[in-house]
N, C-alpha and C positions, 0 to 999 in steps of 0.2 A: 551875838543873838539878833538873827530880825523881826521887826516887830511883828505883829500877826494876832486875827480874830482868830475863835474855835467857837462851834456853833453846831452841836450835832442834835437836830432835837427827834431823830430817832429810836422808839425805845425799842433794843434786843430782847427778845423773848429766845431763850436758849436752850438747848435740851430735848430731852425728850417727852412723850403726852404731854405737849402743851397748847393742842388743838382746840383743846374745850375753852381756851381763853376768846376763842374766836369772838363769841357774841359782845363779850364787855370790852376789847381791842375796838372794833370798829363802830359801837353807839361810843368812846368815848372821844371820836371823831367826827359821826357827822348823827343824824337822828332820822337820815332820811334809808328807807329800804331797800329803794332798788340797786341793785348792785350787779357789776360783771368779775364775772370770774374769766382772766387771761392763763394761756397754757403754751405751750410748744408743743413735740410730736406727739405728745399723749402717754406719754412713760408714767404721766403724775396716776393715768387708772391703772395701769399693768407695776405699778410700784405700793398703790395703797392709797396713796396720800390723796387722793382725788376722794374718795369715800372716809379715809380721815379728818379732810376738810367741811366736806359736807353735810355731816351727822350734824354740825355744832351750825349749819347756819338758818334751822326749817322757818325761822322768823321772818327771814330775808327775802325778797323777791330775785330770784338768782336769773341771771341772763350768762352763758358763753362764749367765751372767745378764742377757739383756737387754732394753731397754725402758724402760731409765730418763729420765726424763724431762727436760724443760732446766730446770723449777721439780722437783726430784725432790717425788714423790708419795709419801706416808707411804703409803698402800692398796698401792703396789705394791712398796715396799723391804719390804712384811711379810714379799710372796711371798719374796724372796730371804731374810729370815731364820728363813722356815721350810727353806729350801734349808740354810743352813749346820746349821740346828738336827738334822736329820734325815741330812745326808752328811758329818755330823760335816768342817766345812771348818778347816782347819789356818791359812790363810794364804786373804786376797782380792786380787789384782789389779786396779783399777780402770784401765781403757783410756778415756780420755774426757778431758771437759771440763771446769770446777768444779761442773759439775753431779754426774757422774759421780761426780768422788770424793769431795763432798757426800754421797750417797747412802751410797755404800758408808762412809763414816764411821762414819752411822744404821748399815747393817748389822752392823758390827766390835763399835758395841755395845748393840744391841740384842739380838742374838744369845744374849747371858750376862743379862738382863732378865728376871727371874720376872715380872713384872707387866705391865701396857700400857705401853709404853715412850713412848706420847705424853704422861704424866705429867710426865717429865722433861723434853721441852720444854716443859710449861707450866711447869715450875719449881715443881713441885709440894716443899710441904717433907721434904726427908729423901727425896729421889728424885734418886737419878744412876745415870750408867752406872760401876760400881765397875771392871769388865774388860771387856776389849775383846778382839775378832782382830787379829793384828799384820797389817798391807797396804800395799801400795804400790802409786807407780800411774805409769804411762805418760801424759803427758802429749799430747792433740791441740790444745789450746785455750786458747790463753795470754790469761789474762783475769782471773781470780778470786784468785788466787794461793792456791789450795785444796791445790797440789800441796806448799806448804812453808809450813802454817799446821794449826793444832789446832782450828780452828772449819768447822762448816756449818751450812744454812739450808735446811729441809725445811718441805714443803707441804702442808699433806691443805685439799683445794679444796672436800668434804663440808662443812667447814666456813670454809672463804674464810679461811684464816689461813697465814700462813708463820713459821713459829718456827727462831730458835738452837739450838746446842749446840754444845759442846765441851766442851774438856781436855783434861788432858797424853795420855792414851791413845788419843787423835785425832791426832797427826803422823804422815804416812806414812812408813814406815821408810827407802823411798828412792823416789825421782823420778827418770824416764829423760825428758827433755825434749829431743823432738830437733824445732830449727827448722823441716827439712824437711815436717813435717806442715801448718803453715799452707798451705802452697803450695795445697793441696784445699779450703780452707774457705771457704763462699760469702762475698761481702764486707760483711755483714751480719752477718755471726759476728765478722768482722775489728773493726769497725765497732766492735760491743757490747764487746771485749775492750778495743777502747784507751780507751774511755770510762770502761770499770769499773776499769781498771787508774788512770785521769786521776785519779777521784774516791777511792778507794781514797787516793791520795794524799794529795788535798783534806783528805781527813776529817781524816788525821794532822797536818796540815800549817797550814789555812786557819781558824787560830784568832785568836792572838797571838801578837808576837815571845816568843820566848824565848833563854836564853841558851847553848843547846845549841845551837851554832852546828854543828857535824858534821851532826845531824841536820836543820837548815836545809835545809842548804848539799844535803845526798842526796836531801833530798824535792825539790827547784827540779830538781836534776838531771834527777829521773825525767819531771817534768812538763815539763822543756826539749828532753830524748829524746822524747816522747810526739809533741808536738808538730811537730817534726822531721819524723819517719817517719810519723807517721800517716795521711799523705794519701800517701806516697809507697808503703807496703806494703801500702795497699788495691788502689791501682793495679799493682803490682808484687810480688805475696806471693808468687813462687817466688824470688824476691830473697834467698836464704839470709841474706845479710848484716843484709838489714833484720828479717826474720822472727824470725831471732836476738836483736838488739835489743829487739823488739817482749815476747819470753817473755822474757825476761832483766828485762825494767822491769817486766813484768807479776807476775812471781815476788818481785823485791823491795817490789812496792807494798803485800804482805801475808805478807811472811814476817815479820813482828815486828818488822823493826829500825828501822821510822819512828816506830814509837811510844815508843821509849825516851827517857825521860827528857822529853818534851814533853805539852803536854796534847792532849786527841783529843777530836773531836764525836760522828761517826756518827748523829747524827739524821736527813741527808740519806735513809741509808738504812732507818734506821728508819720512816718515813714511806712509801718507796719500795717495800720491800717489802710493804706495805698496797696499795699501786696495783697491784700482782701480782697478791695474793693474790685482789683486786677482780673485776680486768678484764683480769689473762693479760698483760701486757704484761710487753716482755724487761725486768728484770733492770737491765741499764746503761741502757733507756730512762726508765726511772723516776728515776733517778740525775739524767741532765740535764735531766724536766722538774722534778724535785724542787728540785735543788741553786741556779741561780740566783737562784730564787725565796727561797729560806732565806738567800742573801748578800745580799739587799735587805732583806728581815723583819730580819735580824740586822746590818746594815749597820754603825751605830756601836761594835758590841762587835766584829764585827773588821772595822774601817776600817783599823785600824795597819797588822795583815796582810795585809789586801787589796791595800793602797798597797805594801807590800813585795815584795807576790806580783809586780804590776803591775809594779815598776822592776827586778824580776830576772826577773823569766822571760819578760814579754812585755815589755821595753824602752820602759816608758810614761816619760812625763815632763810637767809641769804642777805645780798643787797636790795635795794631800792628797785631795780630795774627789773631784777630777777623775781622778787615776790609778786610785781604786779603783771610781768608777763603773764605767771604759773595762776594767779587769780582769776583773770581771762579763759585762762584753758580747764581751770579745774570747770568753771561756772559752764562753758559748752559741755564738757564730757557731764556734768550734772546732768544739764537738758536729754543730752543724746543716751545717760544711763534709764532715763524715763521710756526710752522708745521715741523720742525725737528728734528728726533731721534735721540740722541747723544751718542749711546749705541752699537757695534759693533752687539751685538745678535740681536738688532731690525732688521738690512740689512740679516742677512745671519744663519742657522742652522752650517755650516760649517766653523766652526771658531778655532775650538780645537789648531792644528796644527801651526794659524798663527804667534802667537810670535814668534816661535822659527824658523820657516821659513822666519820671515823676519832680525830674528839676522843673519842666515847664511848668508843671501842675503848681508847684509851692510858687514859683515866678508871677504863675497867675494871678491866685489867692492874696500876692503880697507876702508871703510866708517865711520873708529872707533872715529871717536871723531867728534862730533855735539853740535852744541849752543854757547850760547855766552861767556860761559867759557869753550866752551869744553867737557861738563861734561857728555854729553848723548852717551854714548857708545852703540854699538850693545845687549851685554846684559841688560842697562837700556832701550833700547827703545823696546826690549822683552818682559818687567816688566811692559812698556807703555800699550802696547798694550795686556796683558792679562787683565789689570786694568781696559780695555776700552770695556771689554766683556759683 
């Protein structure tokens, strides 16, 4: 088992009818009264979540900032940063899915950063968000796990790029996770959430076998649960038990627990981010495009774990090669059963030079070795993208 440290300070308040806890939760973090509420396209007004939250915030001075995109845009977020600076915001409450929460993390850090915050996301030497506004979240879309971790992904369309950020200052102080929110979600968003949670789990599991038996079984439990409930929650999102299990799986998939003591991959995400930046493809769908092709490309390296995955999660039998190959096929078929296409050509016809472009980008950033065995070079990434077309 690999050495590890684990600390997650986020308080999860899970279940229905928890909005009355907001004043107590906010006061546990700040004595200030100036609160910024962040949200996305306005669905929180249609599904009633905004009204449920605002009913308990009368003692605070509320400022609102909406319009955070599905891939939170740097330029949009900088408008919120200016509001935080001029209004002297003490606390931010993010109401939305992972994109709103991710964007809020950036706002929290960028507000107190004296120079151009983009240089932090570019990881320029000596650049970091040293201070952040405290924040909490009300989760409306189970998918990314951002409600229980310290990471974020920020887009900048003008540069056609997505970059990551994070650090100990960016854990939400609390997250209210209300599964009833799932009932109002479009099927497309539910499908994306299922795949996002599934691939988050695979990135921390589908590497090579380890002696951390607990983490292996916990990952397999999440994968098996998502396979069992995925199609059901798509058909009946108002079923509270199904929605609750989906939301809890998505939180557990990326709250930091699964990575403890095991190798991780994340190359599917690194390549997938580029497809979103270049073509605007939903994040989860880029993972469904790249993941199966990456497994095929890295078959010999991942074969032993693919076999374990095939046996334990998909109940497959046969020799090692048969099981490993069938496990990839089962995974891709699962994505497709949720209505998600798994080929880049299904989303854009302008993909001819994509592999070379991503290779060039990785080389420019000196992302020269990725994956659990550091075997995915920019050239390999190029080949994976080409195979995904």
